[in-house]
VOBA-1610 file (N, C-alpha, C; in pm, whole numbers, padded with zeros to 5 digits, always signed):
BEGIN
Met-06841+01884-00648Met-06717+01873-00723Met-06674+02008-00787Thr-06552+02034-00794Thr-06508+02154-00856Thr-06499+02135-01017Lys-06568+02225-01076Lys-06574+02219-01223Lys-06472+02320-01290Leu-06372+02272-01347Leu-06265+02367-01399Leu-06286+02380-01536Pro-06253+02502-01595Pro-06276+02523-01743Pro-06150+02453-01820Ile-06192+02337-01879Ile-06083+02252-01934Ile-06002+02327-02042Leu-06083+02407-02128Leu-06008+02478-02243Leu-05907+02577-02185Ala-05946+02652-02088Ala-05848+02752-02035Ala-05718+02685-01980Ile-05741+02578-01908Ile-05625+02514-01849Ile-05539+02449-01969Leu-05604+02384-02060Leu-05529+02324-02174Leu-05457+02428-02260Leu-05527+02553-02272Leu-05449+02651-02349Leu-05330+02702-02283Ser-05332+02711-02142Ser-05220+02756-02072Ser-05103+02659-02070Leu-05150+02522-02072Leu-05044+02419-02075Leu-04982+02414-02216Ile-05062+02432-02318Ile-05008+02427-02454Ile-04919+02547-02488Ala-04938+02659-02428Ala-04863+02774-02444Ala-04712+02742-02415Gly-04709+02674-02290Gly-04564+02630-02249Gly-04511+02517-02341Leu-04601+02425-02382Leu-04552+02316-02467Leu-04498+02357-02601Asn-04561+02454-02658Asn-04519+02500-02791Asn-04388+02570-02791Gly-04351+02632-02671Gly-04224+02706-02665Gly-04118+02636-02584Leu-04145+02515-02543Leu-04058+02452-02449Leu-04011+02316-02508Ala-03875+02302-02503Ala-03823+02171-02543Ala-03820+02081-02418Ile-03887+01970-02419Ile-03892+01892-02298Ile-03761+01830-02262Ala-03717+01865-02153Ala-03584+01824-02106Ala-03569+01688-02045Asp-03679+01646-01977Asp-03681+01524-01905Asp-03815+01471-01892Asp-03836+01350-01952Asp-03964+01273-01941Asp-03943+01149-01845Thr-03828+01145-01778Thr-03805+01033-01702Thr-03905+01014-01594Pro-03975+00909-01585Pro-04089+00892-01482Pro-04037+00885-01353Thr-04104+00931-01251Thr-04063+00921-01106Thr-04116+00783-01065Thr-04073+00750-00948Thr-04117+00612-00894Thr-04221+00632-00790Gln-04278+00765-00789Gln-04390+00796-00683Gln-04514+00718-00727Pro-04583+00664-00625Pro-04719+00607-00656Pro-04811+00717-00664Leu-04930+00683-00711Leu-05030+00789-00742Leu-05071+00866-00626Glu-05077+00801-00509Glu-05120+00869-00387Glu-05024+00984-00349His-04879+00956-00367His-04781+01056-00340His-04791+01170-00438Ile-04825+01137-00558Ile-04842+01251-00663Ile-04942+01341-00623Leu-05065+01281-00578Leu-05179+01361-00548Leu-05154+01447-00422Ala-05070+01386-00332Ala-05048+01456-00203Ala-04937+01575-00215Ala-04852+01550-00317Ala-04744+01655-00331Ala-04790+01784-00378Gln-04718+01887-00362Gln-04747+02023-00415Gln-04748+02011-00572Pro-04841+02090-00617Pro-04847+02091-00773Pro-04717+02122-00837Pro-04677+02071-00939Pro-04551+02098-01010Pro-04538+02242-01047Gln-04411+02287-01041Gln-04390+02433-01074Gln-04332+02449-01213Thr-04292+02336-01276Thr-04242+02342-01411Thr-04305+02244-01506Phe-04298+02263-01633Phe-04343+02154-01730Phe-04271+02031-01714Gln-04143+02036-01685Gln-04069+01909-01669Gln-04117+01828-01558Gln-04153+01897-01454Gln-04202+01826-01332Gln-04340+01762-01360Glu-04433+01844-01440Glu-04557+01797-01465Glu-04541+01671-01564His-04454+01680-01659His-04422+01573-01759His-04387+01448-01675Ala-04292+01460-01581Ala-04247+01353-01498Ala-04370+01281-01426His-04457+01360-01371His-04569+01313-01310His-04657+01230-01404Cys-04670+01286-01523Cys-04759+01221-01622Cys-04694+01082-01669Ala-04560+01094-01677Ala-04492+00966-01718Ala-04502+00858-01609Ala-04492+00908-01487Ala-04502+00813-01370Ala-04643+00751-01373Ile-04751+00831-01384Ile-04880+00774-01393Ile-04904+00685-01504Leu-04860+00714-01621Leu-04876+00620-01734Leu-04799+00490-01711Gln-04681+00501-01647Gln-04602+00387-01622Gln-04677+00288-01538Gln-04764+00336-01447Gln-04835+00243-01369Gln-04960+00184-01433Gly-04980+00219-01558Gly-05082+00147-01638Gly-05220+00206-01626Pro-05319+00152-01696Pro-05450+00209-01703Pro-05520+00213-01560Asp-05482+00130-01469Asp-05545+00133-01329Asp-05532+00271-01263Ala-05408+00331-01287Ala-05388+00459-01219Ala-05478+00572-01283Ile-05493+00561-01405Ile-05590+00664-01477Ile-05728+00631-01432Leu-05771+00506-01420Leu-05904+00474-01393Leu-05923+00521-01236Ser-05824+00508-01154Ser-05832+00547-01016Ser-05866+00701-01006Leu-05786+00773-01094Leu-05805+00920-01095Leu-05952+00959-01142Cys-05997+00884-01241Cys-06134+00906-01287Cys-06246+00876-01185Arg-06226+00764-01115Arg-06316+00722-01006Arg-06321+00837-00892Met-06206+00896-00861Met-06196+00997-00768Met-06293+01122-00804Leu-06319+01137-00927Leu-06401+01247-00967Leu-06543+01244-00912Asp-06580+01120-00901Asp-06721+01102-00829Asp-06724+01081-00681Gln-06596+01060-00627Gln-06592+01031-00485Gln-06535+01137-00405Thr-06459+01238-00465Thr-06385+01342-00394Thr-06467+01475-00408Glu-06485+01542-00288Glu-06557+01671-00293Glu-06478+01773-00370Asn-06355+01774-00341Asn-06268+01873-00415Asn-06173+01790-00505Asp-06209+01785-00633Asp-06139+01710-00730Asp-06060+01789-00823Ala-06012+01908-00772Ala-05941+01988-00872Ala-05801+01934-00910Arg-05727+01869-00819Arg-05601+01812-00851Arg-05619+01701-00950Gln-05716+01608-00925Gln-05742+01496-01018Gln-05776+01542-01158Arg-05860+01650-01167Arg-05896+01702-01296Arg-05780+01761-01366Thr-05695+01832-01300Thr-05575+01898-01344Thr-05473+01787-01402Leu-05460+01681-01322Leu-05373+01573-01365Leu-05425+01509-01492Leu-05553+01484-01502Leu-05616+01419-01618Leu-05605+01516-01748Gln-05624+01634-01729Gln-05604+01742-01829Gln-05455+01742-01873Ser-05357+01729-01784Ser-05217+01736-01826Ser-05183+01605-01893Leu-05246+01493-01855Leu-05216+01362-01915Leu-05281+01372-02070Ala-05390+01441-02079Ala-05446+01451-02219Ala-05346+01527-02312Val-05298+01643-02251Val-05197+01713-02325Val-05067+01633-02364Tyr-05026+01564-02253Tyr-04894+01492-02267Tyr-04906+01383-02368Val-05010+01303-02374Val-05019+01194-02466Val-05043+01239-02607Ala-05095+01367-02622Ala-05120+01412-02759Ala-05003+01475-02825Cys-04891+01478-02746Cys-04773+01547-02804Cys-04663+01450-02835Asn-04591+01485-02940Asn-04456+01424-02965Asn-04467+01270-02998Asp-04568+01227-03063Asp-04579+01096-03108Asp-04579+00991-03000Arg-04649+01012-02887Arg-04651+00918-02784Arg-04770+00822-02796Thr-04765+00746-02910Thr-04865+00669-02959Thr-04918+00558-02842Pro-04812+00483-02788Pro-04854+00384-02694Pro-04920+00443-02567Gln-04863+00555-02521Gln-04934+00619-02403Gln-05062+00677-02433Arg-05084+00726-02566Arg-05209+00776-02605Arg-05313+00668-02604Thr-05270+00551-02663Thr-05362+00434-02677Thr-05406+00400-02540Leu-05316+00390-02440Leu-05347+00352-02296Leu-05445+00460-02240Phe-05414+00587-02263Phe-05498+00684-02203Phe-05640+00684-02261Ile-05661+00675-02395Ile-05786+00663-02463Ile-05865+00548-02409Gln-05805+00434-02393Gln-05886+00320-02348Gln-05923+00330-02205Ala-05834+00385-02124Ala-05868+00410-01978Ala-05983+00508-01974Ile-05976+00618-02043Ile-06082+00713-02040Ile-06220+00657-02086Ala-06211+00582-02189Ala-06333+00516-02246Ala-06397+00426-02134Asp-06307+00344-02073Asp-06355+00261-01967Asp-06429+00336-01853Ala-06359+00440-01817Ala-06413+00530-01707Ala-06549+00592-01752Leu-06553+00643-01874Leu-06672+00707-01923Leu-06799+00609-01925Asn-06766+00483-01960Asn-06880+00383-01971Asn-06917+00339-01831Ser-06828+00356-01734Ser-06861+00298-01598Ser-06918+00416-01504Ser-06911+00535-01542Ser-06964+00648-01460Ser-07105+00675-01494Ser-07183+00713-01393Ser-07318+00758-01416Ser-07346+00906-01388Asn-07230+00971-01353Asn-07242+01112-01316Asn-07234+01199-01443Lys-07334+01277-01479Lys-07343+01346-01606Lys-07221+01447-01619Gln-07185+01520-01504Gln-07077+01615-01508Gln-06935+01544-01531Thr-06927+01437-01463Thr-06798+01364-01484Thr-06793+01306-01625Gln-06902+01259-01680Gln-06904+01199-01813Gln-06876+01315-01911Thr-06922+01440-01888Thr-06896+01550-01980Thr-06761+01571-01984Phe-06685+01592-01862Phe-06546+01604-01849Phe-06470+01505-01914Leu-06501+01375-01912Leu-06428+01270-01972Leu-06447+01275-02131Ile-06561+01313-02174Ile-06583+01338-02316Ile-06489+01450-02368Glu-06474+01554-02291Glu-06384+01660-02331Glu-06238+01611-02345Leu-06200+01516-02251Leu-06070+01470-02259Leu-06042+01387-02385Leu-06154+01306-02424Leu-06146+01242-02557Leu-06143+01337-02673Gln-06214+01452-02660Gln-06216+01556-02761Gln-06072+01600-02782Trp-05992+01619-02670Trp-05851+01661-02685Trp-05761+01561-02731Ala-05768+01435-02676Ala-05659+01337-02698Ala-05706+01216-02780Gly-05832+01205-02808Gly-05886+01104-02884Gly-05851+01097-03028Asp-05891+00988-03096Asp-05875+00969-03237Asp-06004+00895-03293Asp-05984+00839-03412Asp-06096+00765-03467Asp-06143+00642-03382Arg-06053+00598-03305Arg-06087+00484-03209Arg-06192+00532-03112Ser-06192+00659-03081Ser-06285+00719-02989Ser-06429+00736-03046Val-06449+00719-03170Val-06571+00740-03221Val-06680+00643-03174Lys-06636+00515-03166Lys-06739+00407-03116Lys-06766+00437-02967Val-06675+00492-02895Val-06710+00528-02759Val-06800+00636-02742Leu-06779+00740-02822Leu-06860+00864-02813Leu-06998+00854-02874Ser-07018+00772-02973Ser-07140+00762-03051Ser-07263+00730-02971Pro-07255+00638-02874Pro-07381+00606-02798Pro-07429+00731-02719Phe-07336+00821-02688Phe-07386+00937-02603Phe-07466+01035-02678Leu-07471+01011-02816Leu-07559+01101-02906Leu-07706+01073-02871Asn-07729+00965-02788Asn-07865+00930-02759Asn-07901+00989-02626Asp-07802+01045-02565Asp-07828+01106-02428Asp-07857+01250-02431Glu-07979+01286-02377Glu-08014+01432-02378Glu-07910+01526-02317Tyr-07844+01489-02206Tyr-07746+01579-02148Tyr-07616+01571-02219Leu-07569+01456-02274Leu-07441+01440-02323Leu-07435+01440-02479Cys-07545+01456-02549Cys-07549+01459-02695Cys-07465+01581-02745Gly-07480+01694-02684Gly-07407+01819-02728Gly-07254+01800-02713Pro-07210+01755-02595Pro-07065+01738-02574Pro-07008+01639-02664Ala-07092+01520-02684Ala-07040+01415-02773Ala-07025+01475-02913Ala-07135+01544-02961Ala-07136+01591-03100Ala-07012+01681-03125Arg-06985+01771-03029Arg-06874+01862-03033Arg-06741+01789-03039Ala-06729+01687-02964Ala-06608+01600-02961Ala-06589+01533-03087Leu-06692+01477-03138Leu-06683+01411-03278Leu-06650+01509-03393Thr-06711+01631-03368Thr-06675+01742-03462Thr-06520+01766-03469Thr-06463+01774-03344Thr-06322+01806-03331Thr-06241+01686-03383Leu-06279+01572-03344Leu-06204+01458-03403Leu-06197+01439-03543Ala-06308+01478-03617Ala-06317+01465-03766Ala-06256+01580-03831Ser-06220+01690-03761Ser-06170+01821-03831Ser-06022+01808-03847Pro-05978+01852-03966Pro-05832+01849-04001Pro-05756+01947-03912Ile-05629+01906-03873Ile-05543+01997-03806Ile-05471+02083-03896Pro-05470+02210-03878Pro-05396+02301-03973Pro-05251+02269-03984Ser-05199+02275-04101Ser-05065+02227-04117Ser-04968+02313-04034Thr-05002+02430-03994Thr-04915+02518-03914Thr-04884+02440-03779Phe-04982+02362-03734Phe-04974+02313-03600Phe-04940+02164-03603Gln-04925+02096-03717Gln-04904+01962-03721Gln-04767+01931-03640Gly-04781+01817-03566Gly-04668+01783-03482Gly-04671+01845-03349Gln-04774+01921-03316Gln-04794+01989-03186Gln-04928+01947-03144Ala-04950+01949-03006Ala-05087+01926-02951Ala-05169+02051-02983Gln-05294+02026-03008Gln-05385+02130-03053Gln-05486+02152-02943Pro-05514+02275-02897Pro-05627+02306-02821Pro-05752+02289-02915Ser-05862+02244-02863Ser-05982+02228-02944Ser-06025+02340-03023Ser-06008+02464-02976Ser-06041+02586-03045Ser-05966+02593-03179Gln-05847+02527-03186Gln-05766+02527-03307Gln-05794+02412-03395Arg-05823+02294-03324Arg-05848+02180-03401Arg-05982+02179-03471Gln-06084+02237-03391Gln-06216+02244-03450Gln-06227+02315-03577Ala-06310+02274-03672Ala-06324+02339-03793Ala-06401+02465-03779Gln-06353+02571-03853Gln-06426+02700-03848Gln-06486+02710-03984Pro-06620+02690-03990Pro-06686+02683-04124Pro-06691+02803-04202Ser-06682+02920-04139Ser-06688+03044-04217Ser-06556+03077-04282Phe-06452+03010-04247Phe-06318+03057-04307Phe-06247+02937-04366Arg-06318+02828-04395Arg-06240+02715-04456Arg-06196+02749-04593Gly-06082+02683-04632Gly-06029+02713-04764Gly-06134+02684-04867Glu-06107+02749-04989Glu-06198+02743-05098Glu-06196+02604-05169Ala-06080+02538-05152Ala-06070+02411-05226Ala-06105+02291-05133Glu-06149+02323-05010Glu-06177+02210-04909Glu-06306+02152-04941Glu-06313+02018-04935Glu-06436+01941-04968Glu-06497+01887-04832Ser-06603+01813-04846Ser-06656+01759-04734Ser-06558+01663-04669Ile-06562+01640-04542Ile-06461+01564-04472Ile-06515+01422-04448Pro-06475+01321-04513Pro-06523+01188-04491Pro-06446+01134-04368Ser-06525+01073-04272Ser-06469+01028-04148Ser-06562+00941-04078Pro-06520+00849-03985Pro-06601+00777-03901Pro-06692+00862-03805Ala-06632+00976-03767Ala-06711+01066-03685Ala-06829+01125-03752Ala-06812+01167-03879Ala-06912+01224-03958Ala-07023+01120-03985Asp-06982+00990-04008Asp-07071+00888-04029Asp-07157+00849-03910Ala-07097+00854-03794Ala-07172+00840-03674Ala-07281+00941-03647Leu-07240+01067-03675Leu-07333+01187-03657Leu-07448+01164-03763Thr-07426+01132-03885Thr-07521+01113-03987Thr-07617+00993-03941Ser-07566+00880-03892Ser-07645+00773-03853Ser-07735+00811-03743Ala-07685+00882-03639Ala-07771+00925-03537Ala-07882+01005-03581Leu-07863+01105-03669Leu-07972+01189-03722Leu-08063+01107-03811Ala-08012+01018-03889Ala-08094+00943-03975Ala-08194+00841-03900His-08160+00784-03790His-08232+00700-03719His-08310+00762-03598Ser-08301+00895-03594Ser-08375+00964-03492Ser-08315+00931-03352His-08186+00893-03349His-08126+00860-03215His-08075+00979-03147Ala-08054+01085-03219Ala-07994+01198-03163Ala-08082+01274-03066Ala-08028+01289-02940Ala-08119+01353-02837Ala-08122+01500-02852Asp-08018+01558-02915Asp-08015+01698-02934Asp-07986+01718-03085Lys-08087+01715-03160Lys-08078+01729-03309Lys-08013+01854-03353Ala-08030+01965-03285Ala-07967+02092-03327Ala-07812+02081-03317Ala-07764+02011-03212Ala-07622+01992-03195Ala-07557+01908-03296Val-07632+01798-03336Val-07586+01703-03442Val-07595+01769-03570Ile-07692+01845-03606Ile-07696+01921-03736Ile-07588+02014-03749Ile-07565+02091-03636Ile-07449+02198-03642Ile-07319+02122-03668Ala-07298+02002-03603Ala-07173+01927-03619Ala-07162+01885-03771Leu-07268+01834-03820Leu-07260+01790-03967Leu-07239+01904-04061Gly-07304+02022-04029Gly-07276+02138-04109Gly-07143+02193-04097Thr-07090+02193-03985Thr-06951+02232-03961Thr-06850+02144-04040Leu-06880+02012-04040Leu-06799+01921-04112Leu-06824+01915-04269Arg-06928+01983-04303Arg-06970+01994-04447Arg-06985+01845-04502Ala-07061+01765-04419Ala-07085+01623-04456Ala-07193+01622-04564Glu-07161+01623-04688Glu-07256+01627-04795Glu-07348+01516-04805Lys-07299+01395-04750Lys-07391+01285-04749Lys-07517+01302-04660Ala-07500+01398-04573Ala-07607+01423-04485Ala-07697+01538-04523Thr-07688+01598-04646Thr-07763+01705-04688Thr-07906+01681-04697Asp-07955+01572-04747Asp-08095+01553-04760Asp-08152+01525-04621Leu-08088+01460-04527Leu-08122+01444-04382Leu-08154+01582-04318Ile-08050+01665-04333Ile-08059+01801-04277Ile-08173+01878-04333Ala-08189+01865-04468Ala-08297+01938-04530Ala-08445+01902-04481Arg-08458+01791-04435Arg-08579+01748-04371Arg-08619+01832-04243His-08515+01894-04185His-08538+01967-04063His-08541+02116-04090Ala-08547+02165-04212Ala-08537+02302-04248Ala-08675+02374-04209Gln-08777+02296-04196Gln-08912+02350-04171Gln-08962+02296-04029His-08862+02256-03952His-08892+02191-03817His-08969+02301-03729Pro-09066+02249-03647Pro-09136+02352-03562Pro-09041+02411-03455Asp-08943+02330-03411Asp-08854+02378-03308Asp-08759+02476-03371Pro-08760+02604-03327Pro-08669+02700-03391Pro-08528+02679-03389Ala-08481+02616-03274Ala-08333+02584-03271Ala-08288+02473-03372Ile-08371+02378-03393Ile-08347+02269-03487Ile-08356+02341-03631Arg-08464+02408-03652Arg-08476+02474-03794Arg-08367+02560-03820Gln-08316+02658-03734Gln-08219+02749-03761Gln-08073+02679-03783Ser-08056+02571-03704Ser-07944+02493-03718Ser-07938+02423-03858Ala-08050+02371-03901Ala-08060+02318-04031Ala-08036+02411-04145Leu-08090+02530-04136Leu-08072+02632-04226Leu-07930+02681-04238Trp-07864+02698-04127Trp-07720+02737-04129Trp-07646+02622-04189Ala-07668+02498-04145Ala-07592+02387-04205Ala-07605+02372-04351Leu-07721+02380-04400Leu-07746+02376-04554Leu-07674+02489-04625Ala-07667+02600-04565Ala-07604+02714-04626Ala-07450+02684-04632Asn-07400+02632-04525Asn-07258+02600-04518Asn-07222+02489-04604Leu-07315+02397-04634Leu-07297+02291-04730Leu-07304+02335-04878Gly-07347+02459-04892Gly-07366+02507-05038Gly-07486+02443-05100Cys-07598+02432-05024Cys-07722+02363-05075Cys-07801+02465-05151Glu-07795+02475-05279Glu-07849+02584-05357Glu-08006+02588-05341Pro-08079+02477-05327Pro-08223+02492-05315Pro-08266+02563-05194Ile-08186+02586-05089Ile-08221+02655-04972Ile-08228+02800-04989Gly-08165+02851-05116Gly-08163+02993-05138Gly-08291+03071-05132Pro-08388+03019-05200Pro-08525+03093-05191Pro-08582+03101-05064Thr-08565+03001-04974Thr-08618+03004-04836Thr-08550+03106-04757Leu-08424+03125-04774Leu-08353+03221-04696Leu-08383+03358-04747Phe-08407+03374-04881Phe-08444+03501-04940Phe-08573+03546-04884Glu-08667+03460-04873Glu-08799+03488-04825Glu-08794+03533-04673Gln-08702+03464-04604Gln-08682+03509-04466Gln-08620+03657-04449Ile-08531+03686-04545Ile-08477+03823-04547Ile-08576+03929-04565Thr-08668+03905-04664Thr-08769+03998-04715Thr-08905+04005-04618Gly-08917+03887-04550Gly-09040+03872-04482Gly-09035+03877-04329Thr-08906+03902-04277Thr-08901+03915-04131Thr-08813+04038-04100Ala-08803+04061-03976Ala-08727+04182-03922Ala-08643+04137-03796Gly-08552+04226-03762Gly-08477+04209-03648Gly-08381+04095-03655Tyr-08358+04022-03548Tyr-08265+03912-03547Tyr-08286+03796-03646Pro-08413+03750-03663Pro-08442+03651-03762Pro-08403+03698-03900Gln-08415+03824-03926Gln-08373+03871-04069Gln-08221+03879-04072Ala-08152+03912-03964Ala-08004+03913-03964Ala-07955+03776-03982Gln-08015+03675-03912Gln-07975+03540-03921Gln-07988+03487-04060Ala-08101+03518-04133Ala-08121+03480-04260Ala-08026+03545-04365Gly-07996+03674-04334Gly-07898+03742-04425Gly-07762+03680-04405Ala-07724+03648-04284Ala-07581+03588-04267Ala-07589+03449-04345Asn-07685+03374-04328Asn-07700+03241-04389Asn-07695+03255-04539Tyr-07759+03353-04593Tyr-07767+03373-04740Tyr-07629+03420-04784Leu-07551+03494-04714Leu-07416+03530-04752Leu-07325+03414-04751Leu-07351+03325-04652Leu-07266+03205-04630Leu-07299+03111-04746Leu-07423+03101-04789Leu-07457+03014-04900Leu-07393+03067-05032Ala-07397+03194-05051Ala-07340+03255-05163Ala-07186+03229-05174Gln-07121+03238-05057Gln-06973+03212-05047Gln-06949+03054-05096Arg-07033+02958-05034Arg-07011+02823-05070Arg-07044+02800-05218Leu-07151+02855-05270Leu-07167+02830-05415Leu-07065+02901-05500Thr-07007+03007-05459Thr-06896+03066-05533Thr-06778+02973-05538Gln-06744+02914-05426Gln-06648+02821-05413Gln-06663+02694-05497Lys-06789+02662-05520Lys-06823+02543-05605Lys-06837+02592-05758Gly-06830+02719-05780Gly-06851+02765-05922Gly-06996+02772-05952Gln-07091+02792-05858Gln-07225+02793-05887Gln-07296+02922-05836Ala-07234+03021-05864Ala-07288+03161-05803Ala-07408+03197-05885His-07522+03130-05869His-07643+03166-05938His-07758+03206-05845Thr-07738+03192-05721Thr-07846+03219-05622Thr-07866+03371-05615
//
């Protein structure tokens, strides 16, 4: 199968969406087979017409596209269409179409056993999903291969969309929270996604604990602070460093002495990591009015 960089394609699509008033969303009457056999559309209007035509055919058309990912040697066209659909349904208040798309992708995700295909479908939910997708994504936190993609998708779904972009489709790089630059007044983000991540870590269901801890730290899920703190001395360095970063981003003051000891007792990259975490902790404590560390 051909693996396309989903973010690069979505960014190129969104560049046109942000600057283009959609002139015609009238669906064509072409069946899915004709759309796949036709030359790729040359304009956004043509692409939108194809998307509208596929959605008009119902969830079976989307499921057919998803099944082709496992059955077709060169699935570039199928992937491009699914990515275009994700962009299309996420724009301009297309709620019924978005609901149809989310459900179809969820069904395809649960019926596929191909890890690469499942990763791609999770990325589509990361783009076009909403709180309804949390129940679909949560079980994949138990999967060693898919835990990371699922945790990133849940992080994106739980992250607020900047007001500058509201009403427009967001590439995941813009929707995903950027912990080092969040506003000073911003608090922990309560959400079903954060609850799912916390539950996975609490019950040791998370196959990739480092990814889940990073997700919780990014969301500044304060309810998970004690859970994360239990991993601050973990023998696995990836888990341990993820926990230290997450606690720093949460503004967990008790972690300060540990970070300071690492700064004074290590050298090279570990020292630089500890220093960066210490500065992040100081920033978070300043935002909380607790600049005592």
